[in-house]
C-alpha positions in Angstrom: 86.2 134.3 48.0 88.5 137.1 49.0 91.9 137.6 47.3 94.5 140.4 47.2 95.4 141.7 43.7 98.0 144.2 42.7 97.2 147.4 40.9 99.6 148.8 38.4 100.7 152.4 38.0 98.2 152.6 35.1 95.4 151.5 37.5 95.1 148.0 36.0 94.2 145.0 38.2 93.9 141.4 37.3 90.7 139.7 38.2 91.6 136.1 39.3 91.0 133.4 36.7 88.6 131.5 38.9 86.3 134.5 39.3 86.5 135.4 35.6 85.5 131.9 34.7 82.8 131.6 37.3 81.1 134.9 36.2 81.7 134.6 32.5 83.9 137.7 32.3 85.8 137.9 29.0 87.3 141.1 27.6 85.0 143.7 29.2 83.2 144.2 32.5 81.0 146.8 34.2 82.6 148.7 37.1 79.9 150.0 39.5 80.5 152.3 42.4 78.5 151.2 45.5 78.3 152.4 49.1 80.6 149.5 50.0 83.2 150.1 47.3 83.8 149.0 43.7 81.8 146.2 42.1 82.9 144.4 39.0 80.1 142.7 37.0 80.1 140.7 33.8 79.0 142.9 30.8 75.5 141.7 29.9 74.6 140.8 26.4 72.0 142.9 24.7 69.5 140.1 25.2 70.1 140.0 29.0 69.9 143.6 29.8 68.5 146.5 27.9 68.8 149.1 30.6 66.2 151.9 30.6 64.7 150.7 27.3 63.9 147.2 28.6 60.2 147.9 29.0 59.9 149.7 25.7 61.5 146.8 23.8 59.0 144.3 25.1 61.4 141.4 24.9 61.8 141.8 21.1 65.0 140.9 19.4 67.2 143.5 17.7 66.1 142.2 14.3 62.4 142.6 15.3 63.0 146.1 16.5 64.8 147.1 13.3 62.1 145.6 11.1 59.4 147.4 13.2 61.4 150.7 12.8 61.7 150.2 9.0 57.9 149.5 8.7 57.2 152.7 10.7 59.6 154.7 8.6 58.1 153.4 5.3 54.6 154.2 6.6 55.7 157.8 7.5 57.4 158.4 4.1 54.2 157.3 2.3 52.2 159.9 4.2 54.5 162.7 3.0 
């Protein structure tokens, strides 16, 4: 799908409703510069994309990571 959109003097453009719905875009999006131009992507949830920490997190939930960090911190404080 190719559509023309207007850009305001503040640099704002409206993403067509059909595309927002198709890609699950709500109030925020990633804007990525590519060799071909600008790419808009839906903002991933923390569970979908963890960036450079993805391998370190080993598919653990945020709660599991917090609990693990607390156990580690408690262990360290007992050693002092």
